[in-house]
C-alpha positions in Angstrom: 55.0 -70.3 74.3 51.5 -70.3 75.6 49.6 -67.1 75.0 46.2 -68.1 76.4 44.5 -66.1 79.1 43.7 -67.2 82.6 45.5 -69.8 84.8 48.3 -71.8 83.2 50.0 -74.9 84.6 53.7 -75.6 83.8 55.0 -79.0 84.7 58.5 -79.0 86.1 60.8 -80.9 83.8 63.0 -82.4 86.5 60.6 -82.6 89.4 57.0 -83.5 90.0 56.2 -80.0 91.1 53.4 -78.1 89.2 53.8 -74.3 89.0 50.6 -72.3 88.6 50.8 -68.8 87.0 48.3 -66.1 86.1 48.4 -63.8 83.1 47.1 -60.3 82.7 46.0 -58.6 79.5 49.5 -57.1 79.1 51.3 -60.4 79.5 50.9 -61.8 75.9 54.5 -60.8 75.3 55.8 -62.3 78.5 58.3 -65.2 77.9 58.4 -68.3 80.2 61.8 -69.0 81.6 62.0 -72.2 79.7 60.8 -71.0 76.3 62.9 -71.2 73.2 63.1 -67.4 72.9 64.4 -67.1 76.5 66.7 -70.0 76.0 68.3 -68.3 72.9 68.6 -65.1 74.9 70.3 -67.0 77.8 72.8 -68.5 75.4 73.7 -65.0 74.1 74.0 -63.8 77.6 76.5 -66.6 78.4 78.4 -65.8 75.2 78.9 -62.1 76.0 79.8 -62.8 79.6 82.4 -65.4 78.6 83.8 -63.1 75.9 84.1 -60.1 78.2 85.6 -62.3 80.9 88.4 -63.5 78.5 89.0 -60.4 76.4 88.7 -57.5 78.8 91.4 -58.6 81.3 93.8 -59.2 78.5 93.1 -55.7 77.0 93.6 -54.1 80.4 96.6 -56.1 81.7 98.4 -56.9 78.4 97.6 -53.6 76.7 96.1 -55.5 73.7 95.0 -53.2 70.9 91.4 -54.1 70.0 90.9 -55.3 66.4 88.0 -54.4 64.2 86.3 -57.7 65.2 86.8 -56.9 68.9 85.4 -53.5 68.5 82.4 -54.9 66.7 81.7 -57.5 69.5 82.2 -54.7 72.1 79.5 -52.6 70.4 77.2 -55.7 70.2 77.8 -56.4 73.8 76.9 -52.8 74.9 73.6 -52.9 73.0 72.9 -56.4 74.2 73.1 -55.4 77.8 71.0 -52.4 77.0 68.2 -54.5 75.6 68.6 -57.1 78.4 66.9 -54.7 80.8 63.5 -54.6 79.0 63.9 -58.3 78.2 64.1 -59.0 81.9 60.8 -57.2 82.4 59.3 -59.6 79.8 60.4 -62.8 81.4 58.3 -64.8 83.9 59.7 -65.2 87.4 59.4 -67.9 90.1 58.0 -66.3 93.2 57.3 -68.6 96.2 57.3 -71.8 94.0 54.9 -70.1 91.6 55.7 -69.2 88.0 54.3 -65.7 87.8 53.5 -64.3 84.3 51.8 -61.1 85.5 53.7 -58.1 84.1 53.3 -56.0 87.3 54.5 -58.7 89.6 57.5 -59.4 87.3 58.4 -55.7 87.2 58.3 -55.5 91.0 60.5 -58.6 91.4 63.0 -57.3 88.9 63.1 -53.8 90.3 63.8 -55.2 93.8 66.5 -57.8 92.7 68.6 -57.3 89.6 67.6 -53.9 88.1 70.0 -51.7 90.1 72.9 -54.2 89.4 72.1 -54.2 85.7 71.9 -50.4 85.5 75.3 -50.1 87.2 76.8 -52.5 84.6 75.3 -50.4 81.8 76.7 -47.2 83.3 80.2 -48.7 83.6 80.1 -50.0 80.0 79.0 -46.6 78.5 81.3 -44.6 80.9 84.2 -46.7 79.6 83.3 -45.8 76.0 83.2 -42.1 77.0 86.5 -42.2 78.7 88.4 -43.8 75.8 87.0 -41.4 73.2 89.8 -39.8 71.1 88.6 -36.4 72.0 90.1 -36.8 75.4 93.5 -37.1 73.9 96.5 -39.3 74.9 97.6 -36.9 77.6 95.0 -37.7 80.1 96.3 -40.6 82.2 93.6 -40.1 84.8 90.9 -40.9 82.2 92.9 -44.0 81.1 93.0 -45.1 84.7 89.3 -44.6 85.2 88.7 -46.5 81.9 90.6 -49.5 83.2 88.8 -49.4 86.5 85.4 -49.4 84.6 86.6 -52.3 82.6 87.4 -54.3 85.7 84.2 -53.4 87.5 82.2 -54.4 84.4 83.3 -57.9 85.0 80.8 -57.9 87.9 78.3 -59.0 85.3 79.9 -62.5 85.9 77.7 -62.6 89.0 74.7 -63.3 86.7 76.4 -66.4 85.1 75.2 -68.9 87.8 71.6 -67.8 87.4 71.7 -67.9 83.6 73.5 -71.3 83.7 70.8 -72.7 86.0 68.0 -71.4 83.8 69.8 -72.9 80.7 70.2 -76.3 82.4 66.6 -76.3 83.6 65.4 -75.7 80.0 67.1 -78.9 78.8 65.0 -81.9 79.4 67.0 -84.9 80.4 66.2 -88.2 82.0 69.7 -89.2 82.8 71.3 -88.4 86.1 74.8 -88.7 84.5 74.0 -85.7 82.3 73.2 -83.5 85.3 76.2 -84.8 87.2 78.7 -84.1 84.4 77.1 -80.7 83.8 77.9 -79.8 87.4 81.5 -81.1 86.9 81.8 -79.0 83.7 80.5 -75.9 85.6 83.2 -76.3 88.3 85.9 -76.9 85.7 85.0 -73.7 83.9 85.1 -71.8 87.1 88.6 -73.2 87.7 89.7 -72.0 84.3 88.2 -68.6 84.9 90.1 -68.3 88.2 93.4 -69.3 86.4 92.8 -66.8 83.6 92.1 -63.9 85.9 95.0 -64.8 88.1 97.4 -64.9 85.1 96.2 -61.5 83.9 96.6 -60.0 87.3 100.0 -61.6 87.8 101.3 -60.0 84.6 99.9 -56.6 85.5 101.8 -56.7 88.8 105.0 -57.9 87.1 104.9 -55.3 84.4 104.3 -52.4 86.7 107.4 -50.5 87.9 110.9 -51.4 87.0 111.6 -54.4 89.3 108.8 -56.8 88.5 109.3 -60.3 87.3 108.2 -59.3 83.7 111.1 -56.8 83.5 113.8 -59.1 84.9 112.7 -62.0 82.6 112.5 -59.8 79.5 109.0 -61.1 78.9 107.6 -57.6 78.5 109.2 -57.4 75.0 107.8 -60.7 73.8 104.6 -61.2 71.9 101.2 -61.1 73.6 100.8 -64.9 73.2 104.2 -65.6 74.9 103.5 -63.1 77.7 100.1 -64.7 78.4 101.4 -68.3 78.3 104.2 -67.4 80.7 101.7 -65.8 83.1 99.3 -68.7 82.7 102.1 -71.2 83.4 102.7 -69.5 86.7 98.9 -69.4 87.4 98.5 -73.2 86.7 101.6 -73.9 88.8 99.8 -72.4 91.9 97.4 -75.3 91.7 99.8 -78.0 90.6 103.2 -78.1 89.0 106.4 -76.0 88.8 107.3 -72.8 87.2 110.4 -70.8 86.3 108.7 -67.5 87.1 109.1 -66.2 90.7 107.9 -63.1 92.5 110.3 -60.2 92.8 108.5 -57.4 94.6 106.6 -57.3 97.9 103.3 -56.9 96.1 104.1 -60.0 94.0 104.9 -62.0 97.1 101.7 -61.0 98.8 99.7 -61.8 95.7 101.4 -65.2 95.4 100.6 -66.0 99.0 96.9 -65.1 98.5 96.6 -67.1 95.3 98.2 -70.2 96.8 95.8 -70.1 99.8 92.8 -69.6 97.5 94.0 -72.3 95.0 94.4 -74.8 97.8 90.9 -74.3 99.1 89.4 -74.3 95.6 91.3 -77.3 94.4 90.3 -79.3 97.5 86.7 -78.3 97.0 86.9 -79.3 93.4 88.3 -82.7 94.1 85.6 -83.3 96.7 82.9 -82.3 94.3 84.2 -84.7 91.6 84.4 -87.6 94.1 80.8 -86.9 95.3 79.5 -86.7 91.8 81.1 -90.0 90.8 79.6 -91.6 93.9 76.1 -90.3 93.1 75.9 -91.2 89.5 74.1 -94.5 90.2 71.4 -92.5 92.1 69.8 -90.8 89.2 66.7 -89.7 91.0 68.6 -88.2 93.9 70.8 -86.2 91.5 67.8 -84.8 89.7 66.1 -83.8 93.0 69.3 -82.2 94.3 69.9 -80.4 91.0 66.3 -79.0 91.0 66.8 -77.8 94.5 70.1 -76.0 93.7 68.6 -74.3 90.7 65.6 -73.1 92.7 67.9 -71.6 95.3 70.0 -69.9 92.5 67.0 -68.4 90.8 65.3 -67.3 94.0 
């Protein structure tokens, strides 16, 4: 990290663009987006986002009792997102193709972009903790319902994943177009797995509600958490490709199945098109690097 005063030039790693930034006296603690400290923070951000994305839907939909380790990670996650707000005030930002390291300009940019969103996520996290406190007692279903709602809404933090992913990829210097191409394929594959996971959790929540859902008729509700999840995931994967022995029973399940099939058809067609385009562009390394730099700039700005 460069702590010198005055103008500073940062050479773009994947392009030939030079970004010029200006520091003020308070900016000696400001991190550049590609610094090692910010890179480590971005990795932690992706970890907590992915952990919440996998664990929280299973806690809500499958009524999984949190273990000691899960409670420990949950507390770490709450404090991480709490400290992420001041960390965002201490990270340089690209404004009109210029890497700005001025603390006042960074604060204005953060306040007008992500601050309100981050405060909403923080409120939901701590509100959920308040609603599940034992002092409320087990005879308060309205609080349990609100706690579940807060859990689901907290997953909105996933909206930050593309930005963090773009910053992480931009911090990795690579001269190979194949690396960038396969990184894009990996990103789309992970989004596909995320969609399947959320679909499986929601499908079980629908099937276990009431007395006529598919989970009741299949006697899956009395099985272990692993079997219940694998049965739901089998149905979710089958909506993209394959067959399943689980079928909708209620009107809500039929409607959900129809929506999932339409979304999966569009997503799967888009995914195949992206893979074909990536394989065709692998020989054009320079073109891949320029397109990737443009996409990251649009994601960050």
